[in-house]
MIDOSE-1310 file (N, C-alpha, C; in nm, 2 decimals, decimal comma, always signed):
residues 308
mslw	+0,09/-0,12/+0,00/+0,00/+0,00/+0,00/+0,09/+0,12/+0,00; +0,06/+0,21/-0,09/+0,14/+0,33/-0,10/+0,10/+0,44/+0,01; +0,18/+0,53/+0,03/+0,16/+0,64/+0,13/+0,03/+0,72/+0,09; +0,01/+0,74/-0,03/-0,10/+0,82/-0,08/-0,23/+0,75/-0,05
slaw	-0,23/+0,62/-0,07/-0,35/+0,53/-0,05/-0,38/+0,53/+0,10; -0,28/+0,52/+0,18/-0,30/+0,52/+0,33/-0,36/+0,65/+0,37; -0,31/+0,76/+0,32/-0,36/+0,89/+0,36/-0,50/+0,91/+0,31; -0,53/+0,86/+0,19/-0,67/+0,87/+0,14/-0,77/+0,79/+0,23
rglr	-0,73/+0,67/+0,27/-0,82/+0,58/+0,35/-0,84/+0,65/+0,49; -0,73/+0,71/+0,54/-0,75/+0,78/+0,67/-0,85/+0,89/+0,66; -0,84/+0,97/+0,55/-0,93/+1,08/+0,53/-1,07/+1,03/+0,52; -1,09/+0,92/+0,44/-1,23/+0,87/+0,43/-1,28/+0,81/+0,56
hhrr	-1,20/+0,75/+0,63/-1,24/+0,69/+0,76/-1,28/+0,80/+0,86; -1,21/+0,91/+0,86/-1,24/+1,02/+0,96/-1,30/+1,14/+0,89; -1,38/+1,11/+0,78/-1,43/+1,22/+0,70/-1,53/+1,31/+0,77; -1,61/+1,25/+0,87/-1,70/+1,33/+0,94/-1,63/+1,43/+1,03
tnla	-1,53/+1,38/+1,10/-1,45/+1,47/+1,19/-1,38/+1,58/+1,10; -1,32/+1,54/+0,99/-1,25/+1,63/+0,90/-1,35/+1,74/+0,85; -1,47/+1,70/+0,81/-1,56/+1,79/+0,75/-1,60/+1,89/+0,86; -1,62/+1,84/+0,98/-1,66/+1,94/+1,09/-1,55/+2,04/+1,12
vvag	-1,42/+1,99/+1,11/-1,31/+2,09/+1,13/-1,30/+2,19/+1,02; -1,32/+2,14/+0,89/-1,32/+2,23/+0,78/-1,43/+2,34/+0,79; -1,55/+2,29/+0,83/-1,67/+2,38/+0,84/-1,64/+2,48/+0,95; -1,58/+2,44/+1,06/-1,55/+2,53/+1,17/-1,45/+2,64/+1,13
vata	-1,34/+2,59/+1,06/-1,24/+2,69/+1,01/-1,30/+2,79/+0,91; -1,39/+2,74/+0,82/-1,45/+2,82/+0,72/-1,54/+2,93/+0,79; -1,61/+2,88/+0,89/-1,70/+2,97/+0,96/-1,62/+3,08/+1,04; -1,51/+3,04/+1,10/-1,43/+3,14/+1,17/-1,37/+3,24/+1,08
vavl	-1,32/+3,19/+0,96/-1,26/+3,28/+0,86/-1,37/+3,38/+0,81; -1,49/+3,33/+0,79/-1,60/+3,42/+0,74/-1,63/+3,52/+0,84; -1,64/+3,48/+0,97/-1,67/+3,58/+1,08/-1,56/+3,69/+1,09; -1,44/+3,64/+1,09/-1,33/+3,74/+1,10/-1,32/+3,83/+0,98
agal	-1,34/+3,78/+0,86/-1,34/+3,86/+0,74/-1,46/+3,96/+0,74; -1,58/+3,91/+0,79/-1,69/+4,00/+0,80/-1,67/+4,11/+0,90; -1,61/+4,08/+1,01/-1,58/+4,18/+1,12/-1,49/+4,28/+1,07; -1,38/+4,24/+0,99/-1,29/+4,34/+0,94/-1,35/+4,43/+0,84
lvgd	-1,44/+4,37/+0,75/-1,51/+4,45/+0,65/-1,60/+4,55/+0,72; -1,68/+4,50/+0,82/-1,77/+4,59/+0,89/-1,70/+4,70/+0,96; -1,59/+4,66/+1,03/-1,51/+4,76/+1,10/-1,46/+4,87/+1,01; -1,40/+4,82/+0,90/-1,35/+4,92/+0,81/-1,46/+5,01/+0,75
svra	-1,58/+4,95/+0,72/-1,69/+5,03/+0,67/-1,73/+5,13/+0,78; -1,74/+5,09/+0,90/-1,78/+5,18/+1,01/-1,69/+5,30/+1,03; -1,55/+5,26/+1,03/-1,45/+5,37/+1,04/-1,46/+5,47/+0,92; -1,48/+5,41/+0,80/-1,49/+5,50/+0,69/-1,62/+5,59/+0,70
slrr	-1,73/+5,53/+0,75/-1,85/+5,61/+0,76/-1,84/+5,72/+0,87; -1,77/+5,68/+0,98/-1,75/+5,78/+1,09/-1,66/+5,89/+1,04; -1,56/+5,86/+0,97/-1,46/+5,96/+0,92/-1,53/+6,05/+0,82; -1,61/+5,99/+0,73/-1,69/+6,08/+0,63/-1,78/+6,17/+0,70
lale	-1,85/+6,12/+0,81/-1,95/+6,20/+0,88/-1,88/+6,31/+0,96; -1,76/+6,28/+1,02/-1,69/+6,38/+1,09/-1,64/+6,49/+0,99; -1,59/+6,45/+0,88/-1,54/+6,55/+0,78/-1,65/+6,64/+0,73; -1,77/+6,58/+0,71/-1,89/+6,66/+0,66/-1,93/+6,76/+0,77
rlgr	-1,92/+6,72/+0,89/-1,96/+6,81/+1,00/-1,85/+6,92/+1,02; -1,73/+6,90/+0,98/-1,63/+7,00/+1,00/-1,63/+7,11/+0,89; -1,69/+7,08/+0,78/-1,69/+7,18/+0,67/-1,55/+7,19/+0,61; -1,50/+7,31/+0,60/-1,37/+7,34/+0,55/-1,26/+7,35/+0,65
vesv	-1,29/+7,31/+0,78/-1,20/+7,33/+0,89/-1,08/+7,23/+0,87; -0,96/+7,29/+0,88/-0,84/+7,21/+0,88/-0,76/+7,22/+1,01; -0,77/+7,34/+1,07/-0,70/+7,37/+1,20/-0,80/+7,44/+1,29; -0,79/+7,42/+1,42/-0,87/+7,48/+1,52/-0,78/+7,53/+1,63
vnaa	-0,80/+7,66/+1,67/-0,74/+7,72/+1,78/-0,85/+7,74/+1,89; -0,83/+7,67/+2,00/-0,93/+7,67/+2,10/-0,86/+7,69/+2,24; -0,93/+7,77/+2,32/-0,87/+7,80/+2,46/-0,98/+7,78/+2,56; -0,94/+7,75/+2,68/-1,03/+7,74/+2,79/-1,08/+7,87/+2,84
tlfr	-1,00/+7,98/+2,81/-1,04/+8,11/+2,85/-1,06/+8,19/+2,72; -1,11/+8,31/+2,73/-1,14/+8,40/+2,61/-1,01/+8,48/+2,57; -1,00/+8,50/+2,44/-0,89/+8,58/+2,39/-0,95/+8,68/+2,29; -0,86/+8,77/+2,24/-0,90/+8,87/+2,15/-0,96/+8,82/+2,01
eela	-1,07/+8,88/+1,97/-1,13/+8,84/+1,84/-1,04/+8,88/+1,73; -0,96/+8,99/+1,75/-0,87/+9,04/+1,64/-0,76/+8,94/+1,60; -0,74/+8,84/+1,69/-0,64/+8,74/+1,66/-0,68/+8,66/+1,54; -0,81/+8,64/+1,51/-0,85/+8,56/+1,40/-0,81/+8,62/+1,27
asfp	-0,79/+8,76/+1,26/-0,75/+8,82/+1,14/-0,61/+8,78/+1,10; -0,53/+8,73/+1,20/-0,39/+8,69/+1,17/-0,38/+8,56/+1,09; -0,49/+8,49/+1,09/-0,49/+8,36/+1,02/-0,55/+8,37/+0,88; -0,49/+8,31/+0,78/-0,54/+8,32/+0,65/-0,66/+8,23/+0,64
daap	-0,77/+8,28/+0,57/-0,89/+8,20/+0,55/-0,94/+8,14/+0,68; -0,99/+8,22/+0,77/-1,03/+8,18/+0,90/-1,15/+8,25/+0,95; -1,21/+8,20/+1,05/-1,33/+8,27/+1,11/-1,33/+8,25/+1,26; -1,38/+8,36/+1,33/-1,38/+8,35/+1,48/-1,52/+8,29/+1,52
llvl	-1,51/+8,22/+1,64/-1,64/+8,17/+1,70/-1,63/+8,18/+1,85; -1,75/+8,18/+1,91/-1,76/+8,17/+2,05/-1,84/+8,05/+2,08; -1,77/+7,94/+2,12/-1,83/+7,81/+2,14/-1,86/+7,78/+2,29; -1,99/+7,76/+2,32/-2,03/+7,73/+2,46/-2,12/+7,61/+2,46
egvv	-2,16/+7,57/+2,58/-2,26/+7,46/+2,59/-2,37/+7,51/+2,68; -2,49/+7,48/+2,64/-2,61/+7,53/+2,72/-2,73/+7,44/+2,72; -2,83/+7,49/+2,78/-2,96/+7,42/+2,78/-3,06/+7,51/+2,71; -3,14/+7,45/+2,62/-3,24/+7,52/+2,54/-3,37/+7,47/+2,57
ttqg	-3,47/+7,56/+2,59/-3,61/+7,52/+2,61/-3,69/+7,61/+2,52; -3,81/+7,55/+2,49/-3,91/+7,62/+2,40/-4,01/+7,69/+2,49; -4,02/+7,82/+2,48/-4,11/+7,89/+2,57/-4,25/+7,85/+2,55; -4,32/+7,81/+2,66/-4,46/+7,77/+2,65/-4,47/+7,62/+2,64
agrr	-4,39/+7,56/+2,55/-4,40/+7,41/+2,53/-4,34/+7,33/+2,65; -4,24/+7,39/+2,71/-4,18/+7,32/+2,83/-4,08/+7,21/+2,79; -4,05/+7,19/+2,66/-3,96/+7,09/+2,62/-3,82/+7,14/+2,63; -3,72/+7,06/+2,67/-3,59/+7,10/+2,70/-3,49/+7,01/+2,63
amgv	-3,38/+7,07/+2,59/-3,27/+7,00/+2,53/-3,14/+7,03/+2,61; -3,07/+6,93/+2,66/-2,95/+6,94/+2,74/-2,83/+6,93/+2,65; -2,72/+6,98/+2,69/-2,59/+6,96/+2,62/-2,59/+7,01/+2,48; -2,65/+7,13/+2,46/-2,66/+7,19/+2,33/-2,53/+7,26/+2,30
avyg	-2,47/+7,24/+2,18/-2,35/+7,32/+2,14/-2,40/+7,45/+2,09; -2,36/+7,56/+2,15/-2,40/+7,69/+2,11/-2,29/+7,76/+2,04; -2,31/+7,81/+1,92/-2,21/+7,87/+1,84/-2,25/+8,01/+1,81; -2,16/+8,10/+1,86/-2,17/+8,25/+1,83/-2,10/+8,27/+1,70
vddr	-2,17/+8,30/+1,59/-2,10/+8,32/+1,46/-2,15/+8,45/+1,39; -2,08/+8,49/+1,29/-2,13/+8,60/+1,21/-2,10/+8,56/+1,06; -2,11/+8,66/+0,97/-2,10/+8,63/+0,83/-1,97/+8,57/+0,79; -1,87/+8,59/+0,87/-1,74/+8,53/+0,83/-1,74/+8,38/+0,84
fwef	-1,82/+8,33/+0,93/-1,83/+8,18/+0,94/-1,90/+8,12/+0,82; -2,00/+8,18/+0,78/-2,08/+8,13/+0,66/-1,99/+8,14/+0,53; -1,93/+8,26/+0,52/-1,84/+8,28/+0,40/-1,72/+8,18/+0,40; -1,67/+8,16/+0,52/-1,56/+8,06/+0,53/-1,59/+7,93/+0,48
navt	-1,71/+7,88/+0,52/-1,76/+7,75/+0,48/-1,84/+7,75/+0,35; -1,85/+7,86/+0,28/-1,91/+7,87/+0,15/-2,06/+7,82/+0,16; -2,13/+7,85/+0,27/-2,27/+7,81/+0,28/-2,36/+7,90/+0,20; -2,44/+7,84/+0,11/-2,53/+7,92/+0,03/-2,67/+7,85/+0,03
papk	-2,77/+7,92/+0,05/-2,77/+8,06/+0,09/-2,73/+8,07/+0,24; -2,66/+8,17/+0,27/-2,61/+8,19/+0,41/-2,72/+8,24/+0,50; -2,74/+8,18/+0,62/-2,84/+8,23/+0,71/-2,82/+8,38/+0,75; -2,93/+8,45/+0,76/-2,92/+8,59/+0,81/-2,96/+8,60/+0,95
lvnr	-2,87/+8,59/+1,04/-2,89/+8,59/+1,18/-2,85/+8,73/+1,24; -2,95/+8,80/+1,28/-2,93/+8,94/+1,34/-3,00/+8,95/+1,47; -2,95/+9,03/+1,55/-3,01/+9,06/+1,68/-3,03/+8,94/+1,77; -3,15/+8,89/+1,78/-3,19/+8,77/+1,86/-3,23/+8,65/+1,78
daam	-3,19/+8,65/+1,65/-3,23/+8,54/+1,57/-3,14/+8,42/+1,60; -3,19/+8,30/+1,58/-3,12/+8,17/+1,60/-3,16/+8,07/+1,50; -3,06/+7,98/+1,46/-3,09/+7,87/+1,37/-3,06/+7,74/+1,45; -3,14/+7,64/+1,43/-3,13/+7,52/+1,50/-3,08/+7,41/+1,40
spal	-3,01/+7,31/+1,46/-2,98/+7,19/+1,39/-3,11/+7,10/+1,38; -3,11/+7,01/+1,28/-3,23/+6,92/+1,27/-3,26/+6,84/+1,40; -3,16/+6,79/+1,47/-3,17/+6,71/+1,59/-3,23/+6,80/+1,70; -3,18/+6,92/+1,71/-3,23/+7,01/+1,82/-3,38/+7,05/+1,79
aeel	-3,41/+7,08/+1,67/-3,55/+7,12/+1,64/-3,64/+7,00/+1,67; -3,60/+6,88/+1,63/-3,68/+6,77/+1,66/-3,70/+6,74/+1,81; -3,60/+6,75/+1,89/-3,61/+6,73/+2,03/-3,69/+6,83/+2,10; -3,68/+6,96/+2,05/-3,76/+7,06/+2,11/-3,90/+7,07/+2,05
gaks	-3,92/+7,01/+1,94/-4,05/+7,03/+1,87/-4,07/+7,17/+1,83; -3,96/+7,24/+1,80/-3,97/+7,38/+1,77/-3,97/+7,41/+1,62; -4,03/+7,52/+1,58/-4,03/+7,56/+1,44/-4,00/+7,71/+1,43; -4,00/+7,76/+1,31/-3,97/+7,90/+1,29/-4,07/+7,99/+1,35
gdtl	-4,02/+8,09/+1,42/-4,11/+8,18/+1,49/-4,12/+8,15/+1,64; -4,08/+8,03/+1,69/-4,09/+8,00/+1,83/-3,99/+8,07/+1,91; -4,01/+8,10/+2,03/-3,92/+8,16/+2,12/-3,84/+8,06/+2,20; -3,71/+8,07/+2,19/-3,62/+7,98/+2,25/-3,55/+8,05/+2,37
llrl	-3,54/+7,98/+2,48/-3,47/+8,03/+2,60/-3,34/+7,95/+2,62; -3,23/+8,02/+2,62/-3,10/+7,96/+2,63/-3,04/+7,99/+2,77; -3,00/+7,89/+2,84/-2,93/+7,90/+2,96/-2,79/+7,84/+2,95; -2,69/+7,92/+3,00/-2,55/+7,87/+2,99/-2,47/+7,93/+3,10
ekpt	-2,35/+7,88/+3,12/-2,26/+7,93/+3,22/-2,17/+8,03/+3,16; -2,15/+8,14/+3,22/-2,06/+8,25/+3,17/-1,92/+8,20/+3,18; -1,84/+8,21/+3,07/-1,70/+8,17/+3,08/-1,62/+8,27/+3,16; -1,54/+8,23/+3,24/-1,46/+8,32/+3,33/-1,31/+8,28/+3,32
dipa	-1,23/+8,38/+3,35/-1,08/+8,36/+3,35/-1,04/+8,27/+3,46; -1,11/+8,28/+3,57/-1,07/+8,20/+3,69/-1,16/+8,08/+3,70; -1,10/+7,96/+3,70/-1,19/+7,84/+3,71/-1,28/+7,83/+3,83; -1,40/+7,78/+3,81/-1,50/+7,78/+3,92/-1,45/+7,69/+4,03
esvf	-1,37/+7,59/+4,01/-1,32/+7,50/+4,11/-1,22/+7,57/+4,20; -1,16/+7,68/+4,15/-1,06/+7,75/+4,23/-1,12/+7,82/+4,35; -1,04/+7,84/+4,46/-1,10/+7,91/+4,58/-1,13/+8,05/+4,54; -1,07/+8,11/+4,44/-1,10/+8,25/+4,39/-1,21/+8,25/+4,29
grke	-1,25/+8,14/+4,24/-1,35/+8,14/+4,14/-1,49/+8,15/+4,19; -1,58/+8,21/+4,11/-1,72/+8,22/+4,15/-1,79/+8,09/+4,12; -1,87/+8,04/+4,22/-1,93/+7,91/+4,20/-2,06/+7,92/+4,12; -2,12/+8,04/+4,12/-2,24/+8,06/+4,04/-2,22/+8,17/+3,94
vsvp	-2,19/+8,13/+3,82/-2,17/+8,23/+3,71/-2,26/+8,21/+3,59; -2,38/+8,16/+3,62/-2,48/+8,14/+3,52/-2,53/+8,27/+3,47; -2,56/+8,27/+3,34/-2,61/+8,39/+3,27/-2,76/+8,38/+3,28; -2,84/+8,49/+3,31/-2,98/+8,48/+3,30/-3,03/+8,43/+3,16
alrf	-3,14/+8,36/+3,16/-3,19/+8,30/+3,04/-3,20/+8,40/+2,93; -3,14/+8,36/+2,81/-3,13/+8,45/+2,70/-3,24/+8,41/+2,60; -3,31/+8,51/+2,55/-3,43/+8,48/+2,46/-3,39/+8,50/+2,31; -3,42/+8,40/+2,23/-3,39/+8,41/+2,09/-3,51/+8,36/+2,01
aaqg	-3,52/+8,41/+1,89/-3,63/+8,38/+1,80/-3,59/+8,28/+1,70; -3,65/+8,16/+1,70/-3,60/+8,05/+1,60/-3,63/+8,10/+1,46; -3,53/+8,08/+1,38/-3,55/+8,11/+1,23/-3,55/+7,99/+1,15; -3,59/+7,88/+1,21/-3,60/+7,75/+1,13/-3,49/+7,66/+1,15
tlea	-3,48/+7,56/+1,07/-3,38/+7,45/+1,08/-3,27/+7,47/+0,98; -3,15/+7,45/+1,02/-3,04/+7,46/+0,93/-3,00/+7,32/+0,89; -3,02/+7,29/+0,76/-2,99/+7,15/+0,72/-2,84/+7,11/+0,73; -2,82/+6,98/+0,73/-2,68/+6,93/+0,74/-2,60/+6,98/+0,62
srlg	-2,66/+6,99/+0,50/-2,59/+7,04/+0,38/-2,54/+7,18/+0,39; -2,61/+7,26/+0,48/-2,57/+7,40/+0,51/-2,50/+7,41/+0,64; -2,43/+7,30/+0,68/-2,35/+7,30/+0,80/-2,43/+7,31/+0,93; -2,56/+7,27/+0,93/-2,64/+7,27/+1,05/-2,59/+7,17/+1,15
efal	-2,52/+7,07/+1,11/-2,46/+6,97/+1,21/-2,31/+6,99/+1,23; -2,27/+7,12/+1,23/-2,13/+7,15/+1,25/-2,09/+7,11/+1,39; -1,98/+7,04/+1,40/-1,93/+6,99/+1,52/-1,77/+6,98/+1,51; -1,71/+7,03/+1,62/-1,56/+7,03/+1,62/-1,51/+6,90/+1,69
rpqh	-1,60/+6,83/+1,76/-1,56/+6,70/+1,82/-1,64/+6,59/+1,75; -1,57/+6,48/+1,71/-1,64/+6,37/+1,64/-1,74/+6,30/+1,73; -1,85/+6,27/+1,68/-1,96/+6,20/+1,75/-2,05/+6,13/+1,65; -2,09/+6,01/+1,68/-2,16/+5,93/+1,58/-2,31/+5,96/+1,59
gpvk	-2,36/+6,02/+1,70/-2,50/+6,05/+1,72/-2,54/+6,18/+1,66; -2,67/+6,22/+1,67/-2,71/+6,35/+1,61/-2,65/+6,46/+1,69; -2,63/+6,58/+1,62/-2,57/+6,70/+1,67/-2,69/+6,79/+1,71; -2,69/+6,83/+1,84/-2,78/+6,94/+1,89/-2,70/+7,07/+1,89
alfv	-2,73/+7,15/+1,79/-2,65/+7,28/+1,78/-2,75/+7,40/+1,77; -2,70/+7,51/+1,82/-2,78/+7,63/+1,81/-2,68/+7,74/+1,76; -2,72/+7,81/+1,65/-2,63/+7,91/+1,60/-2,70/+8,05/+1,63; -2,62/+8,14/+1,69/-2,67/+8,27/+1,73/-2,57/+8,37/+1,68
plar	-2,61/+8,50/+1,67/-2,52/+8,61/+1,63/-2,40/+8,62/+1,73; -2,28/+8,63/+1,68/-2,16/+8,64/+1,76/-2,17/+8,76/+1,85; -2,20/+8,88/+1,79/-2,20/+9,00/+1,87/-2,30/+9,00/+1,98; -2,42/+8,94/+1,95/-2,52/+8,93/+2,06/-2,48/+8,84/+2,17
lqke	-2,42/+8,73/+2,14/-2,37/+8,64/+2,25/-2,26/+8,70/+2,33; -2,17/+8,77/+2,26/-2,06/+8,84/+2,33/-2,12/+8,94/+2,43; -2,22/+9,02/+2,38/-2,28/+9,12/+2,47/-2,35/+9,06/+2,59; -2,42/+8,95/+2,56/-2,50/+8,89/+2,67/-2,42/+8,83/+2,78
igaa	-2,30/+8,78/+2,75/-2,21/+8,73/+2,85/-2,11/+8,82/+2,90; -2,11/+8,95/+2,85/-2,02/+9,05/+2,89/-1,88/+9,02/+2,84; -1,86/+8,98/+2,72/-1,73/+8,95/+2,66/-1,72/+9,01/+2,52; -1,74/+9,14/+2,51/-1,73/+9,21/+2,39/-1,59/+9,20/+2,33
grin	-1,59/+9,16/+2,20/-1,46/+9,15/+2,13/-1,37/+9,03/+2,17; -1,43/+8,94/+2,24/-1,36/+8,82/+2,28/-1,42/+8,69/+2,23; -1,34/+8,59/+2,20/-1,38/+8,46/+2,15/-1,30/+8,35/+2,22; -1,34/+8,23/+2,19/-1,25/+8,12/+2,24/-1,22/+8,02/+2,14
tivs	-1,25/+8,04/+2,01/-1,22/+7,95/+1,90/-1,20/+8,02/+1,77; -1,10/+7,97/+1,70/-1,08/+8,01/+1,56/-1,07/+7,89/+1,47; -1,14/+7,89/+1,36/-1,13/+7,78/+1,27/-1,06/+7,83/+1,14; -0,98/+7,75/+1,09/-0,90/+7,79/+0,97/-0,90/+7,68/+0,86
aqsg	-0,89/+7,72/+0,74/-0,88/+7,62/+0,63/-0,74/+7,58/+0,60; -0,65/+7,65/+0,67/-0,50/+7,62/+0,65/-0,45/+7,53/+0,76; -0,37/+7,44/+0,73/-0,30/+7,36/+0,83/-0,18/+7,43/+0,88; -0,13/+7,39/+1,00/-0,02/+7,45/+1,05/-0,05/+7,58/+1,12
aest	-0,16/+7,59/+1,19/-0,20/+7,71/+1,26/-0,10/+7,74/+1,38; -0,02/+7,65/+1,42/+0,06/+7,67/+1,54/+0,17/+7,78/+1,51; +0,23/+7,78/+1,39/+0,33/+7,87/+1,35/+0,27/+8,02/+1,35; +0,15/+8,03/+1,30/+0,09/+8,16/+1,29/+0,06/+8,21/+1,43
lrek	+0,01/+8,12/+1,52/-0,03/+8,15/+1,65/+0,10/+8,20/+1,73; +0,21/+8,13/+1,71/+0,33/+8,17/+1,78/+0,37/+8,32/+1,74; +0,35/+8,35/+1,62/+0,39/+8,48/+1,57/+0,30/+8,60/+1,61; +0,17/+8,57/+1,63/+0,07/+8,68/+1,64/+0,01/+8,69/+1,78
ftle	+0,02/+8,59/+1,86/-0,05/+8,60/+1,99/+0,02/+8,70/+2,08; -0,05/+8,76/+2,18/+0,01/+8,85/+2,28/-0,01/+8,78/+2,42; +0,05/+8,85/+2,52/+0,03/+8,80/+2,65/-0,11/+8,80/+2,70; -0,19/+8,90/+2,64/-0,33/+8,92/+2,68/-0,41/+8,80/+2,63
dlgl	-0,37/+8,74/+2,52/-0,44/+8,62/+2,47/-0,42/+8,50/+2,56; -0,31/+8,50/+2,63/-0,28/+8,39/+2,72/-0,33/+8,42/+2,86; -0,40/+8,53/+2,88/-0,45/+8,56/+3,01/-0,34/+8,61/+3,10; -0,23/+8,67/+3,05/-0,12/+8,71/+3,13/-0,11/+8,87/+3,12
rvrt	-0,05/+8,92/+3,23/-0,03/+9,07/+3,23/+0,10/+9,09/+3,31; +0,16/+9,20/+3,27/+0,29/+9,24/+3,33/+0,28/+9,37/+3,40; +0,33/+9,37/+3,53/+0,33/+9,50/+3,61/+0,48/+9,53/+3,63; +0,51/+9,65/+3,60/+0,65/+9,70/+3,62/+0,67/+9,78/+3,74
fadr	+0,78/+9,77/+3,81/+0,82/+9,85/+3,92/+0,95/+9,92/+3,90; +0,95/+10,04/+3,84/+1,07/+10,11/+3,80/+1,16/+10,14/+3,92; +1,10/+10,17/+4,03/+1,18/+10,20/+4,15/+1,26/+10,08/+4,20; +1,21/+9,96/+4,17/+1,28/+9,84/+4,21/+1,35/+9,77/+4,10
naaq	+1,34/+9,83/+3,98/+1,40/+9,76/+3,86/+1,35/+9,62/+3,85; +1,22/+9,60/+3,86/+1,16/+9,47/+3,86/+1,03/+9,47/+3,78; +0,98/+9,35/+3,75/+0,86/+9,34/+3,68/+0,79/+9,21/+3,74; +0,66/+9,22/+3,73/+0,58/+9,10/+3,79/+0,48/+9,05/+3,68
letv	+0,49/+8,92/+3,66/+0,41/+8,86/+3,56/+0,30/+8,78/+3,63; +0,17/+8,82/+3,59/+0,06/+8,76/+3,66/-0,03/+8,69/+3,56; -0,12/+8,60/+3,61/-0,22/+8,53/+3,52/-0,35/+8,56/+3,58; -0,45/+8,60/+3,49/-0,58/+8,63/+3,54/-0,66/+8,51/+3,59
sglf	-0,61/+8,39/+3,56/-0,68/+8,27/+3,61/-0,64/+8,24/+3,75; -0,54/+8,31/+3,81/-0,50/+8,29/+3,94/-0,38/+8,20/+3,96; -0,36/+8,10/+3,87/-0,25/+8,00/+3,88/-0,19/+7,98/+3,74; -0,06/+7,96/+3,74/+0,01/+7,92/+3,62/+0,00/+7,77/+3,61
ssal	-0,01/+7,72/+3,49/+0,01/+7,58/+3,46/+0,15/+7,55/+3,47; +0,18/+7,42/+3,50/+0,32/+7,38/+3,51/+0,40/+7,41/+3,38; +0,34/+7,38/+3,27/+0,41/+7,40/+3,14/+0,44/+7,55/+3,12; +0,34/+7,64/+3,15/+0,36/+7,78/+3,13/+0,46/+7,83/+3,23
gqrv	+0,46/+7,78/+3,35/+0,56/+7,83/+3,45/+0,70/+7,79/+3,41; +0,72/+7,67/+3,35/+0,85/+7,63/+3,30/+0,89/+7,72/+3,18; +0,80/+7,76/+3,09/+0,83/+7,84/+2,98/+0,88/+7,98/+3,03; +0,81/+8,03/+3,13/+0,84/+8,17/+3,18/+0,98/+8,16/+3,24
qeaa	+1,01/+8,06/+3,32/+1,15/+8,04/+3,38/+1,25/+8,03/+3,27; +1,23/+7,96/+3,17/+1,32/+7,95/+3,06/+1,35/+8,08/+2,99; +1,24/+8,15/+2,96/+1,25/+8,28/+2,90/+1,33/+8,38/+2,98; +1,31/+8,38/+3,11/+1,38/+8,46/+3,20/+1,53/+8,43/+3,20
rlag	+1,56/+8,30/+3,20/+1,70/+8,26/+3,20/+1,77/+8,30/+3,07; +1,70/+8,29/+2,96/+1,76/+8,33/+2,83/+1,78/+8,48/+2,82; +1,69/+8,55/+2,89/+1,71/+8,70/+2,89/+1,80/+8,75/+3,00; +1,86/+8,66/+3,08/+1,95/+8,70/+3,18/+1,89/+8,77/+3,30
vqat	+1,76/+8,73/+3,32/+1,68/+8,79/+3,43/+1,66/+8,69/+3,54; +1,67/+8,73/+3,66/+1,64/+8,64/+3,77/+1,49/+8,64/+3,79; +1,44/+8,52/+3,80/+1,29/+8,50/+3,81/+1,26/+8,43/+3,94; +1,17/+8,48/+4,02/+1,13/+8,42/+4,15/+0,99/+8,38/+4,14
pllt	+0,95/+8,25/+4,15/+0,81/+8,21/+4,15/+0,75/+8,24/+4,29; +0,62/+8,28/+4,29/+0,55/+8,30/+4,41/+0,41/+8,24/+4,39; +0,35/+8,20/+4,50/+0,22/+8,15/+4,51/+0,14/+8,22/+4,62; +0,04/+8,29/+4,58/-0,04/+8,36/+4,68/-0,18/+8,30/+4,68
ymat	-0,22/+8,26/+4,80/-0,34/+8,19/+4,82/-0,42/+8,24/+4,94; -0,54/+8,21/+4,95/-0,63/+8,26/+5,06/-0,64/+8,15/+5,17; -0,61/+8,20/+5,29/-0,63/+8,11/+5,41/-0,76/+8,14/+5,48; -0,83/+8,04/+5,51/-0,96/+8,07/+5,58/-0,94/+8,13/+5,71
aiqa	-0,83/+8,09/+5,78/-0,80/+8,15/+5,91/-0,66/+8,12/+5,95; -0,60/+8,22/+6,03/-0,47/+8,20/+6,09/-0,48/+8,21/+6,24; -0,44/+8,11/+6,31/-0,46/+8,11/+6,46/-0,33/+8,10/+6,53; -0,32/+8,18/+6,64/-0,20/+8,17/+6,72/-0,23/+8,23/+6,86
ngre	-0,19/+8,17/+6,97/-0,20/+8,22/+7,10/-0,35/+8,26/+7,13; -0,44/+8,17/+7,09/-0,58/+8,19/+7,12/-0,65/+8,30/+7,03; -0,58/+8,36/+6,94/-0,63/+8,46/+6,85/-0,64/+8,41/+6,71; -0,73/+8,47/+6,64/-0,75/+8,43/+6,50/-0,77/+8,55/+6,40
vpys	-0,71/+8,53/+6,29/-0,72/+8,63/+6,18/-0,79/+8,56/+6,07; -0,92/+8,60/+6,03/-0,99/+8,53/+5,93/-0,95/+8,58/+5,79; -0,96/+8,49/+5,69/-0,95/+8,53/+5,55/-0,83/+8,62/+5,52; -0,71/+8,56/+5,53/-0,59/+8,63/+5,50/-0,52/+8,57/+5,38
lvaa	-0,44/+8,65/+5,32/-0,36/+8,60/+5,20/-0,22/+8,55/+5,25; -0,18/+8,44/+5,20/-0,06/+8,37/+5,24/+0,03/+8,36/+5,11; +0,15/+8,42/+5,11/+0,24/+8,41/+5,00/+0,35/+8,32/+5,03; +0,37/+8,22/+4,93/+0,48/+8,13/+4,94/+0,58/+8,16/+4,84
ldla	+0,71/+8,16/+4,88/+0,82/+8,19/+4,79/+0,95/+8,12/+4,83; +1,05/+8,12/+4,74/+1,18/+8,06/+4,77/+1,26/+8,17/+4,85; +1,27/+8,14/+4,98/+1,34/+8,24/+5,06/+1,49/+8,26/+5,03; +1,55/+8,16/+4,96/+1,69/+8,17/+4,92/+1,71/+8,28/+4,82
């Protein structure tokens, strides 16, 4: 008996087991191939959806605090925005939408994204995304009430921050729904679910929150916004200010937020070293009370510094 005959008889004898193994392997391969195809399709769909919602945006400059609106003019092909998050209700209907992306925009935003016809939002006009309009059951002409927290330079969690910085309810008149094709689902953060967005006039939103001429976001169609930002920003844009003391031949660098980040503090120290200037870091904080010998001084400022 030849080797091939022996192998063939073995396969015939164990044909049921061999067929089961072949079927199992084929099923596993089909499942894995299907999963890879589905995963690739989902990734492609999410990427396409994210790009559609971004419009022409290639670079985004965003800050936790507000900076000068004029900085946007330094970027080629760009538009300024004031991006906040709020709660929107329909007056009379009582329906509410949470976590709404509120965009303060003007004509520069629509021109930047080549939206035609561009919405005409003036005074207290507002345009809704389809998802927001559906959740509120709102239509053109309805009165929308917007509630949001006022952005501040000092974080609310800081001891110096205000814990209640909510803006009184802002009243806007709905001007209908802005379709996705006209950037109604604009979103700077990728998300697979529907976008709840409200577009309001930039100047009106700035006025209502007491931030005239200030924004927190710039969108640009050009990549490499970092180089432009390094050349054009000022200390004011970083929330920094300098006080000089001519009689002491000294200067003091402060931050409006109350505290320097570690990265910013290191940059300041390095800049001082390169300039041949001695830099001394200080931390001033509020103490609830200072007690000694049975006496107490409430609410005092404590300064920590390198005594050397």
